[in-house]
N, C-alpha and C positions, 0 to 999 in steps of 0.2 A: 240757125239761129238759138241759143240756148233760151229755155223759156224759166221766166222767172217768178216767183211766190215769196208773197208776205205773210211770214205767219204770227199769228196771235201768242204771244212768249206771256205766262203769267210767273213763271219762276218756280211752277210744277213739272213733277214727272211727265205729265200725258202731253203737254204743248213742248216740252224737249224731244219725245220721241217720235211725234206728229211730224216736227221739222227733220229731225234725221231721217224717218223713213221716205219722205220726198228727196232731201238730199243724197239719198243713197242711189236715186235714178238720174241724179245728173244735173237736176234742176237747183238755179241759181237761187238760194232761200235769204232772205233778210226777216228779222222780227219787228216787230211793234208791241210797244207794252203802255197801256192806257194809266196814268194816274189820276184815281177818281176822288181823294184825298180820305176814302174810306179801306184803303189798303194795307194789310197786315203786314206786307213787307216794307223793310228798311223803315221800321216804327219803334213799337212796344218792344221788341225783343233788342232794337240798338240803347233804350233808354235805361229799360231794367238792367238790375245786377245780377237776377238769374239767369242760370246756364252759363255762368262765364268761359266755361270751356268749349261752347258751344260756337262758330264762327260767326261775327257780327256781319252781315252782307247781304247785297240785294240780289235775291235768288234770282231774278230776271236775268239782272247784267251776267250773272254766273253761271245762269243756264247758256245764254249768248256766248259766251266765253269757250265754254264744251265745247257748243256744236261749231265754234268758227264762225260765227256771222257777226253781221252788225244789228245794232238794236237800236231803233229809234223810240223814246221815250215821249211821252206826247201827254201834256198835261189839259185834262177834259173837266176840272173839277167843275166850273161855271156851266158848262152843257149841260155835267151830269145831272146837277140839282133836279132838274124836272126831272128826270126817269125816277128816283128817289121820293119825291113829292106827288108826284102822278104817275104810277106805274099803268099803263095802260093793261096789262096782265094779270095785275096785282100782286101781292107780295106771297112770299113762300112762308116758311115757316114763322118769321120773324119779321124785320121789315127789310130783306133782301128781296128787289124786284129784278131775279135772276133773268125768268125771260126776254123783261123788254131792254135789261141790260146787254144780255146778249146778241141782242137786235142791233142796240143802238153801236156796240163795239166793232160788231161785223159790217156795222154801215160806215163808222168811221172808217175802217181797214179799208174799206171797198173804192172810197173817196179817195184814201191815199193811193192805193194801186192804181187809182185811173189817173193821176197827178203826176205818178213816177214809171208810168209806163210799166208798171208790172200784168202781170197775167193772170194769176187765182190767187186764192187765200185759204191759206191752211187753218184749223183749229185742232187742238187736241180732246175734243169730245168724243164722250164712248156713252153709245148709248145706255139708258137706265143708271148710270152714273148717278145724277142728279137728281133729285125729284120732279126737280120742276123745268128747267131749261133744259134738261137730256133725255126728256122722254121722246120716243121715236118719234110719236103723231105730233111733237112738238119742232121736232126739227127740220121741214119744211114751213114752220110758219118763221124760223129764221130766217132761213133761205130767201125767203118771199120778201118779209118786213124788210129786210134789211136792204134788199134790191141785190144783194150779189148773186141770187138765183143758183145757177149751176158754175160757177165760177169759185163755189165755197165747197171745199175739200175737206171732207173728216178722215185722213188716214187712218185712222185708229180702228174705225168702223165703220169703213166704207163698203165693205162684203155685203152688208146690210142694208145697205142705202141703193137709192138707184144710181147709174152711172151719171160723173159730173161732164163736164166740158172737158177739162184736163184728161179724162179718162177715154172718152169717145174719140177724143184729137190722137191718143197716142201720147199725149207728155208725159205722161206715169201709165204704168204696166197694172190694171185692176188686181192681178194676182198676187202683185207685190206690196198690197195693202191689207189692211187686216180686217176681221172680224170681232172685235173683243163689246164684250156686252155686262151687263150687269155691275154689282157694288165690288166686287172682287176684284184685287189688286194684282194678283198671283201674274195674268198674262204680260203684263206693263213691266213687274219685276223680270221676269224672263227676257222678255224684249231687252232691257236695260243691261241685261248679264250680257246679250249678246253684242249690243254696241261698247260696252267696256264703261259703262256708265254706273261708276260706285258710289258717288256723291252726288246727291240730290235732296232737293226738301220733300220731307216726308210729309205724306196725308195727314190735315189736321181740320176737317172741316171746312177749306177753301181758304182762299186768299182776301176776300172782304171781311171789315168788321161787321156789315149789318147781316151776315150768317150767324151772329154769335148774339143768344139770348140775352145774356148781361148788359152788351154793348146796347142793343135795340131795345131793353127797358128804360137805361138810360137818355137814349135819344126820344121816346114816347115823351120821359116826363120833361124831358126841357121843352116839347112843344107844347105840351100841357099847362106849362107853368110860365112860359113864353106867351102863352095864347095866341099862339099862330103857329102853324106847319112850316117851319122856316127855319135856315139857319146860316152861317157863317163858317167859313173854314177853320177858325180858330176854336168855334163850339164842337165842332166834329174832332177835331186833335185832342182836344180837354177830354174830351169822353173816352178816350184811349188810354187815360192818367189817373191812376189813384185810386182812393174810395171815393166813393160819393154818395153822401149821406145828407138828407135833408130833414132837418130837426123843425123846420116851419115852412109854411108854404111861401114865405117871402125870399127865401135865401137857401141853398146848399152848400155843403163842405167839400172840396175836394181837396183830400187829404193824401199826400205823399208816403210811396210802400215800402220806398229805399232810398237810398243816396243818391242812385242815377234819376229815379221819380223826383226827388226833392230838387234837384239842380234845374230840371228841365221847368217845373211849375215856379222856380226863381225866376223864370224869364218873364214872366204873366205877371209880375209885382207891381207894375206901373200900369194894370188893368183892372186890378180888384183888389180890395182890402185883403192883407197877406198876413198870416201869424206864422212867427219862428220862435221856439223853445231858445232859451239861452241856458237855464240854469241844467238841462235835463240835456242828452242825446232823444232826437223824436222827428216829425214828421214837419215838411213846410207843408203850411196848410191857405188855399185861397176860399175867401167866401164869395159867391156868384150868389149876387141880390142885392137887396135890402136889408141891413141888418140893423137893431138901435143897439142901443149901450148894453141893456141886459140880454141882448140875443148875442155881442162880442163876446161877453163874459162867457154866456154857455159853450158859445164856441169855443174858448180858450178850455174851459174843462173837460171839451170832446178831444179836443188835439191834445191836450196833457195826458188823455187815457192811451194814446198811441204812444208816449214817451217811454224811454228807460226809465219808469220810476215807480215807486212802490204806492198804492193808492191813501197811504199816510202821509206820505209826501208832500210838500208844497212846491211848484212847480212854477217858473217864471216864464214869461214869453213877452216877446215885443210884439206889439198891432200896428203894422204900416197901413195907413190910410192910401187910397188913391192920391187924395191929394197933399199928400206927404209927410203928414204929423203923425208924429211916435206917440203910442201907448204901450206903458209898462203894466204887465199884470201878473200877479200872483195867486195863484188858484191851487183849489184841491183838484185832482184828477175823478173826473166822473168814473164811477165802477160800471165794471161791464154791464150790472141790472140797471145800472141808470139810463144806460143808452139803448133805445127801445129798437126791435129787431124793425120796426116800419121805416125806420131813419133810413136804412139801408138801400140807396139805390142799386148799388153794385158796390163790392169790395171785401 
């Protein structure tokens, strides 16, 4: 009977290679991809106008297509919240709960494996590649606390680890697995050439916004000014988009950086007071929080600063409130010096 494995597919090269290494041994492989809400995949690069020549695609789906496998995409947004808010093993450099995240996802994969009568789990982990979740001393923690135990196979670094059940039972040959370690990507690139993989996502700090310092700063700011450590889905999506400036403790501005972001932010104009320039080309802006009349005027001047206008110009903008009322303002744009560096949360 052909053995079956479920592979965690992030969209990166490592998970793609790990799945193919096991496929090459005659194992039936399917992929699983967990959507946390913090995923880089399929969001920011699809909204912004930058890198127009770069294909706008979901790399997990693309990887599955290159592998010729079925991909199961599972929404874990609500379940994942407790991992972000209260990680047992703490955060990494930023707000990334990487070790807890890996344990959680492998456990979810284990549940899926059992429910669908699969035999083992594959991940693309490489010893020493990530500073927290992929330390050699932490890999047994992932296997144990996820309850996957020795049904968790890491094909790219298996030769540095104890033999797993698939190896001991002869489902896969240990000598055909690999012993990659460290931060160098050269072994992976060489293996990709052997498998004729020429188009794949380039490594860029991971596939999760929580590893990004700018994003984590915005999330911390949200918790501080909301007075509680919590978030809703719209919160974490909006943190991915625009310049975020806080000219007051009572509100912040989310300012579109290009046409793609402007269109995206327009979708939230029923939930926030918004500002739109009408005399000049410029950004669509959301006001998140409680802004008084004088604050609205300042917000309009800040928005005008990012318009295609000279500082000597007058800029006319429309202010739409959540209640539906419309106010038209003509203001002088703030100069660069008038916008305090401390206002920038990110952007």
